[in-house]
C-alpha positions in Angstrom: 48.2 71.6 86.3 50.5 73.6 88.6 52.8 76.4 87.3 55.8 74.2 88.0 54.5 71.3 85.9 53.5 73.8 83.1 57.0 75.3 83.1 58.6 71.8 83.0 56.3 70.8 80.1 57.3 74.0 78.1 61.0 73.4 78.7 60.8 69.8 77.7 59.2 70.7 74.3 61.8 69.7 71.7 60.5 72.3 69.1 61.0 75.1 71.6 64.5 73.9 72.3 65.3 73.7 68.6 63.8 77.1 67.9 65.8 78.8 70.6 69.0 76.9 69.6 68.5 78.0 66.0 68.1 81.6 67.1 71.3 81.4 69.2 73.2 79.9 66.3 72.1 82.5 63.7 72.5 85.5 66.1 68.9 86.4 66.7 69.5 85.6 70.4 72.7 86.4 72.2 75.4 83.9 72.9 76.9 85.8 75.8 75.7 85.8 79.4 73.5 88.7 80.4 74.9 89.8 83.8 71.5 91.1 85.1 68.0 90.3 84.1 64.8 91.7 85.5 61.5 90.0 86.0 58.0 91.3 86.3 54.5 90.8 85.0 54.1 90.7 81.3 52.3 93.5 79.5 51.7 91.9 76.1 55.4 91.8 75.0 56.6 89.3 72.5 59.0 86.6 73.8 62.2 86.6 71.8 62.5 82.9 72.5 59.2 81.4 71.3 57.6 84.4 69.6 54.4 84.2 71.7 52.9 87.0 73.8 53.9 87.3 77.5 50.5 87.9 79.2 49.8 89.8 82.5 49.5 86.4 84.2 53.0 85.4 83.1 56.4 86.7 84.3 58.6 88.5 81.8 62.4 88.2 82.0 64.1 91.1 80.3 67.2 93.3 80.0 69.9 94.3 77.4 72.4 91.9 76.0 76.1 92.9 75.7 75.4 94.5 72.4 72.7 96.7 73.9 69.8 94.9 72.3 66.7 94.4 74.4 65.8 90.8 75.1 62.5 89.5 76.6 61.6 86.0 77.5 58.9 83.9 79.3 60.6 82.4 82.3 60.7 78.9 80.7 62.1 80.3 77.5 64.8 82.2 79.4 65.9 78.9 81.0 65.9 77.1 77.6 67.9 80.1 76.1 70.4 80.0 79.0 71.2 76.3 78.4 71.3 76.8 74.6 73.8 79.7 74.8 76.0 77.9 77.3 76.2 74.8 75.1 76.5 76.8 71.8 79.6 75.8 70.0 80.2 72.7 72.0 78.6 70.4 69.5 80.0 69.4 66.1 79.6 72.4 63.9 80.7 70.7 60.7 77.4 71.4 59.1 74.6 73.9 59.4 72.0 73.5 62.1 68.9 72.1 60.4 66.2 74.8 60.3 62.7 74.4 61.6 61.3 75.4 58.2 63.0 72.3 56.6 61.3 70.1 59.3 57.9 71.3 58.4 57.9 69.7 55.0 
């Protein structure tokens, strides 16, 4: 499978989207745009989006958010986060976002 197809498969995973949306909603991931982001080979960092390791064979996207917190993502997780943060607050916020923990039962 090509890298493009692998990335598309990751981005299309509903659990990944829900996980990142939940992290944006509860503040574990920033809501604001990050003006500059750097990319390079991973060195075993933990992706703030999915929680998995970014290997040397993968590209790490990283920088500081507006609050000065470091954020690190796989490329696909970065794109999922970017969509989640752009759409945050646009949906009906009348109730809490269902957590992934409640879905496991």
